N, C-alpha and C positions, 0 to 999 in steps of 0.2 A: 070504684068504691069496693067492689068485691075482692080485688087484689089486695087492698089495704086490710080488709076484714080477714082474709086468709093469712096475711102476714101477722096480724095481731093474735090470731088463734093458733098459729103455728106452735108446735111443741117446743122448738128451740127457744123461742122468745119467752114462753112461760117458764121454762127451766132457767133461763138466764135471769129473769126477774126474781124467781125464788132464790137463786144463788146470791144475788146482790143483797136481798133482804137478810138472808142467813149470815152472809159475810159481815154485814154491818153489826148485827147483834153479836156475832162471834168476836168481832173486833173489840167490843166493849168488855167481853169476858176476858180476853187476853190482856187488855189494858189493866183491868182490875187485878189480874194475876201478877202482872209485872209490877204493879204498885206494891203488892204484898212482898214480892221478892226484894224489891229495892228498899222497902222499909226495913226488912230484916238485914239487908246489907248495910244500910245506914246505921242501924242500932249496933251492929257488930263493929262498925268503924267509928262509932262515937258521934255520928251525925244524926240529927232528928229525922230529916227527910232527905234521902240521898239525891233525889231528882233535883232538889234546889241547891245542891252543893256547888259553890262558886268560889274556888280559890283565886284570889286576886281579881275578882270580877269576871272571870271566864266561866261560862256555864258548862262545865264539864259533866256535871251530874245529868243534865237533860240529854246530852249527847249519848252518854253511856246507857241511859234508860232507853233511848230510841234504838240503839244497837241491840240491846238485849231483847226488846220487843220484837224487832225484826227477826232475830235468830229464833225466838220461840215460835213466831207465826210461821216462818219457813219450815221449821222442824215439824210442826203440827200438820201443815199442808202436805209436806212430803210423806210423812208416815201414815196419815189418816186419809189422804186423798190419792196421791200419786201411786204409792205402792199398792193399795188395794185395787185401784183402777187398772194398773198394769197387769196384776195377777189375774183379774177377772177377764181382761181383754185377751191375754194369752190363753186362758182356759177355754173361753167360749168362742173366740175368733182366732184360732191359731193361724200364723202366717205360713203360707205354703213355702216349701223349700224352693229357693231360687237358684238359677244357673249363673248368678253373678260371679261366684267363685271359680267357675270353670274357665279354663283357658281355651283359646281357639284350637290349639293342637289337640287337647283332650276331646273337644266336641267333634272335630274332624275324625279322630280315631274312633269315637263312638259311632259316628255315621258309617265309617268304613266297615266296622265290625257288624253293624246291623245289615248293611248291604251284602256282606260276605255270608252272613248266616241265611239269607234268603235264597242264595244260589245253590 
């Protein structure tokens, strides 16, 4: 039982719960914003509600609305979550330089030079 309590009180679980709640509310904000955009597009195109646009019975408007919603959500997540997170991570936790780019020959030459300098 103590392991379960530790799991529930773990910081990651609480952060995840907060993120899910915020994402749900934020999704509603994005949905309302897309509705405004699509209404403006509909008025410009002569349709009352673009999301319900169905030429010959095909629900094209609903698909275009879903695509625009996806693009807006992806852009917001990228510019307001991914970019600041990456910058903060690079600033506060810089990655140490790695020797991945070094070739075997250059490493052997460096070892040879170090040994030669000690003699």
